VMD Tcl script that draws the C-alpha trace (Angstrom):
set ca {
  {-38.51 85.52 -35.56}
  {-41.19 83.20 -34.16}
  {-41.11 79.41 -34.49}
  {-44.22 79.58 -36.70}
  {-42.52 82.06 -39.04}
  {-39.38 79.89 -39.14}
  {-41.40 76.79 -40.03}
  {-43.12 78.64 -42.86}
  {-39.85 80.16 -44.07}
  {-37.71 76.99 -43.98}
  {-37.08 75.27 -47.30}
  {-34.55 72.70 -48.48}
  {-31.50 74.45 -49.96}
  {-29.05 72.45 -52.09}
  {-27.25 75.36 -53.79}
  {-24.91 77.54 -51.70}
  {-22.83 80.64 -52.36}
  {-19.50 78.94 -51.60}
  {-18.62 81.02 -48.52}
  {-17.81 79.29 -45.23}
  {-19.87 80.25 -42.20}
  {-18.68 83.39 -40.45}
  {-17.14 82.85 -37.02}
  {-20.10 84.70 -35.51}
  {-22.68 82.40 -37.14}
  {-20.59 79.34 -36.33}
  {-20.35 80.31 -32.67}
  {-24.08 81.03 -32.44}
  {-24.93 77.62 -33.88}
  {-22.51 75.83 -31.55}
  {-23.90 77.68 -28.53}
  {-27.46 76.75 -29.54}
  {-26.45 73.09 -29.98}
  {-24.72 73.06 -26.58}
  {-27.93 74.25 -24.90}
  {-30.16 71.55 -26.40}
  {-31.89 69.01 -24.17}
  {-33.10 65.50 -25.03}
  {-36.81 66.34 -25.61}
  {-38.03 62.73 -25.81}
  {-35.23 61.08 -23.86}
  {-32.35 59.21 -25.45}
  {-28.77 59.92 -26.43}
  {-28.39 62.16 -29.46}
  {-25.96 64.91 -30.34}
  {-25.29 67.26 -33.23}
  {-21.86 68.21 -34.53}
  {-20.84 71.04 -36.86}
  {-18.01 70.12 -39.25}
  {-16.27 72.04 -42.02}
  {-14.60 71.20 -45.31}
  {-11.48 72.83 -43.87}
  {-9.89 71.27 -40.81}
  {-8.20 73.16 -37.98}
  {-4.86 73.00 -39.84}
  {-6.56 74.49 -42.94}
  {-6.38 71.27 -44.93}
  {-9.21 70.39 -47.29}
  {-11.60 67.73 -45.97}
  {-13.63 65.44 -48.22}
  {-17.37 65.52 -47.46}
  {-19.15 63.79 -50.32}
  {-22.82 64.34 -51.22}
  {-22.77 62.74 -54.71}
  {-23.25 66.12 -56.37}
  {-26.58 66.78 -54.66}
  {-25.21 69.74 -52.70}
  {-23.13 72.47 -54.35}
  {-21.15 75.30 -52.76}
  {-21.55 74.19 -49.12}
  {-18.57 74.35 -46.75}
  {-20.18 73.48 -43.41}
  {-22.39 70.59 -42.34}
  {-24.50 69.57 -39.36}
  {-24.24 65.89 -38.36}
  {-26.92 64.02 -36.41}
  {-25.52 61.24 -34.21}
  {-27.50 59.02 -31.85}
  {-27.58 55.73 -29.94}
  {-30.41 53.20 -30.17}
  {-33.15 53.27 -27.52}
  {-36.84 53.99 -26.95}
  {-37.88 56.89 -29.22}
  {-34.19 57.35 -30.06}
  {-34.73 58.29 -33.71}
  {-37.75 60.47 -32.95}
  {-35.75 62.27 -30.26}
  {-32.82 62.75 -32.65}
  {-35.09 64.05 -35.41}
  {-36.72 66.50 -32.99}
  {-33.33 67.87 -31.91}
  {-32.00 68.19 -35.45}
  {-35.09 70.12 -36.57}
  {-34.63 72.48 -33.62}
  {-31.18 73.33 -34.99}
  {-32.47 73.56 -38.58}
  {-35.14 76.06 -37.53}
  {-32.61 78.05 -35.53}
  {-30.36 78.23 -38.60}
  {-33.39 79.38 -40.59}
  {-33.82 82.25 -38.12}
  {-30.23 83.28 -38.89}
  {-30.99 83.43 -42.62}
  {-29.03 80.24 -43.33}
  {-29.98 77.41 -45.68}
  {-30.18 73.73 -44.72}
  {-31.27 70.45 -46.30}
  {-31.94 67.13 -44.58}
  {-29.85 64.38 -46.25}
  {-30.43 60.73 -45.39}
  {-29.27 58.74 -48.40}
  {-27.28 61.12 -50.60}
  {-24.07 61.52 -48.65}
  {-20.94 59.43 -48.13}
  {-21.13 58.30 -44.50}
  {-17.47 57.26 -44.39}
  {-16.37 60.78 -45.37}
  {-18.36 62.34 -42.56}
  {-17.48 59.68 -39.98}
  {-13.80 60.34 -40.67}
  {-14.29 63.90 -39.41}
  {-16.07 63.27 -36.13}
  {-15.42 61.02 -33.14}
  {-18.05 58.29 -32.72}
  {-18.39 55.31 -30.41}
  {-19.29 51.83 -31.65}
  {-22.83 52.35 -30.34}
  {-23.45 55.56 -32.26}
  {-25.05 55.93 -35.67}
  {-24.97 58.73 -38.25}
  {-28.30 58.70 -40.13}
  {-28.62 62.34 -41.22}
  {-26.47 65.30 -42.24}
  {-27.36 68.75 -43.50}
  {-25.35 71.44 -45.23}
  {-25.63 74.80 -43.50}
  {-24.64 78.04 -45.13}
  {-25.55 81.04 -47.24}
  {-27.96 80.17 -50.06}
  {-27.03 81.12 -53.62}
  {-29.57 83.41 -55.21}
  {-30.20 81.04 -58.13}
  {-30.75 77.33 -57.52}
  {-28.77 74.83 -59.59}
  {-30.53 72.83 -62.29}
  {-30.20 69.64 -60.20}
  {-31.64 71.44 -57.18}
  {-34.67 72.55 -59.20}
  {-35.13 69.07 -60.65}
  {-34.96 67.39 -57.23}
  {-37.47 69.82 -55.74}
  {-39.81 69.15 -58.64}
  {-39.41 65.36 -58.42}
  {-40.03 65.37 -54.65}
  {-42.98 67.76 -55.03}
  {-41.38 69.76 -52.24}
  {-43.97 72.52 -52.23}
  {-46.93 70.13 -52.07}
  {-48.50 68.91 -48.83}
  {-51.45 66.65 -48.08}
  {-54.71 68.33 -47.10}
  {-55.32 68.88 -43.39}
  {-58.25 66.40 -43.37}
  {-56.07 63.63 -44.90}
  {-53.65 63.35 -42.00}
  {-55.53 64.57 -38.91}
  {-58.57 62.83 -37.46}
  {-61.17 63.16 -34.72}
  {-61.63 60.21 -32.29}
  {-60.84 57.55 -34.93}
  {-59.23 57.09 -38.35}
  {-62.60 57.44 -40.12}
  {-63.54 60.98 -39.09}
  {-61.42 63.78 -40.59}
  {-60.44 66.65 -38.31}
  {-61.36 70.13 -39.52}
  {-60.16 73.59 -38.59}
  {-63.27 74.11 -36.46}
  {-63.07 70.79 -34.62}
  {-59.29 71.16 -34.10}
  {-59.86 74.28 -31.98}
  {-56.68 75.63 -30.35}
  {-54.68 72.78 -31.91}
  {-55.31 73.91 -35.49}
  {-52.13 75.99 -35.77}
  {-49.80 73.43 -34.08}
  {-51.21 70.73 -36.38}
  {-50.92 73.00 -39.41}
  {-47.22 73.37 -38.54}
  {-47.02 69.55 -38.42}
  {-48.57 69.46 -41.89}
  {-45.80 71.75 -43.15}
  {-43.03 69.59 -41.68}
  {-40.42 68.21 -44.10}
  {-40.15 64.44 -44.55}
  {-38.25 61.94 -46.68}
  {-39.53 62.18 -50.27}
  {-42.21 64.48 -48.84}
  {-44.12 61.35 -47.76}
  {-45.65 62.87 -44.58}
  {-45.69 59.47 -42.82}
  {-47.37 60.65 -39.62}
  {-51.04 60.75 -38.63}
  {-52.67 62.34 -35.58}
  {-55.97 61.62 -33.81}
  {-57.53 64.25 -31.52}
  {-59.52 62.53 -28.79}
  {-60.99 64.78 -26.09}
  {-57.95 66.43 -24.43}
  {-55.38 64.08 -25.99}
  {-53.64 63.87 -29.37}
  {-52.24 60.52 -30.47}
  {-49.32 60.47 -32.94}
  {-48.86 57.54 -35.34}
  {-46.22 56.52 -37.88}
  {-47.05 54.81 -41.18}
  {-43.52 53.29 -41.38}
  {-43.53 54.18 -45.08}
  {-39.75 54.63 -45.31}
  {-36.59 54.04 -43.27}
  {-36.49 57.66 -42.16}
  {-40.09 57.82 -40.94}
  {-38.98 57.73 -37.27}
  {-36.84 60.84 -37.83}
  {-39.70 62.41 -39.80}
  {-42.05 61.89 -36.87}
  {-39.49 63.58 -34.63}
  {-39.60 66.61 -36.93}
  {-43.40 66.64 -36.71}
  {-43.30 66.38 -32.90}
  {-40.84 69.28 -32.80}
  {-43.12 71.48 -34.93}
  {-46.10 70.57 -32.77}
  {-44.57 71.12 -29.32}
  {-42.55 74.21 -30.17}
  {-45.65 75.80 -31.70}
  {-47.68 74.91 -28.59}
  {-44.96 76.55 -26.48}
  {-45.16 79.70 -28.57}
  {-48.97 79.82 -28.31}
  {-48.93 79.04 -24.55}
  {-50.79 75.75 -25.01}
  {-49.82 73.62 -22.02}
  {-49.35 69.87 -22.20}
  {-46.80 67.07 -22.26}
  {-45.84 64.02 -24.31}
  {-46.48 60.60 -22.79}
  {-46.57 57.02 -24.11}
  {-49.96 55.47 -23.22}
  {-51.00 51.85 -22.98}
  {-52.20 50.77 -26.42}
  {-55.57 49.56 -25.10}
  {-56.33 53.19 -24.25}
  {-55.86 54.57 -27.76}
  {-57.56 54.06 -31.16}
  {-55.99 51.20 -33.11}
  {-55.26 51.09 -36.80}
  {-53.30 48.16 -38.24}
  {-51.52 50.20 -40.92}
  {-50.16 52.68 -38.37}
  {-47.72 52.31 -35.48}
  {-48.74 54.26 -32.39}
  {-45.81 56.27 -31.02}
  {-46.77 58.84 -28.39}
  {-49.59 61.08 -27.12}
  {-49.89 64.74 -26.16}
  {-51.85 65.22 -22.94}
  {-53.39 68.63 -22.36}
  {-52.78 70.17 -18.92}
}
mol new
graphics top color blue
foreach p $ca { graphics top sphere $p radius 0.5 }
foreach p [lrange $ca 0 end-1] q [lrange $ca 1 end] { graphics top cylinder $p $q radius 0.2 }
display resetview
C-alpha cells in the first residue's frame, strides 16, 4: 500500500477487539522501528509495550477510559534539542502509517494517559521525556459510545480548506491547486494530517522553488503536530519522486508573520 493510501486510510481508533498483537505483527513493527532514522536530527526512539509482561503478569497502562480493548502500545520518547519534538513526531507518524498498512488501528494520545504507568514499563534516562503514546491493535467493528462522542467533539473528519493553510509568496495570497503545481498532492497529504484537537496548527508558504513551514503554537503538542505534517509531506514527495531537502534558513530570507513561528523550509533540487 502506498504512503498516500495509508494517509487517506488512517483514522484514530479508540475501540479494539481485545486481542493482543500476533507475534508476526509484533515482530514486523519492531523491525520497522529498528530501521528508523532521525529524519530531522535529534534523539528520539519508539518502544512497543504490552499489558502482559514477559512473565505473563498483568501490567497497568491507564488511559482514563479513553481506549478500550487495547493490549499493546507504542511509546514516543525523546530528548530536548533543535527540532526535537518535530523529529519525534515525524518518526512516530512513520510507525503509525506503517501500522495502518498492516491493517492495525492507532490513536495519538497526548493528555489522556497515565504517564507514570507507562514510564514504569520502559527504561528512560533523566533527560528523556514521554509526550505521546498510541494503542496499536485490531480495531473492533463497532466503535464504543465514548469513541463516537470524542470523534464528534473533535470534528475528526473535518479539515480546513486547502486555501486556508497554504499560501503563495506571503500570508495574504492563498495557494490553489493550479498554483501549487507538483506540490499539490504532498500539501493535500499535509492537510489530512492528524493534530491535537484537529487544530491543524501548521501553515506553509510556497515561494519559487521553496516551501516554508510555520507553526501557530496553538497548543502544547503543536511541535509534534508539525512533525506529523512534515512526515506526510516528505514521504509523499519521496513516493512521487519529487526531489528536495529540508533546511533551516535565516529568518531574513523568509516571509515573516508575527502570529506564526517559522520552523523549516523545503528546498527543491
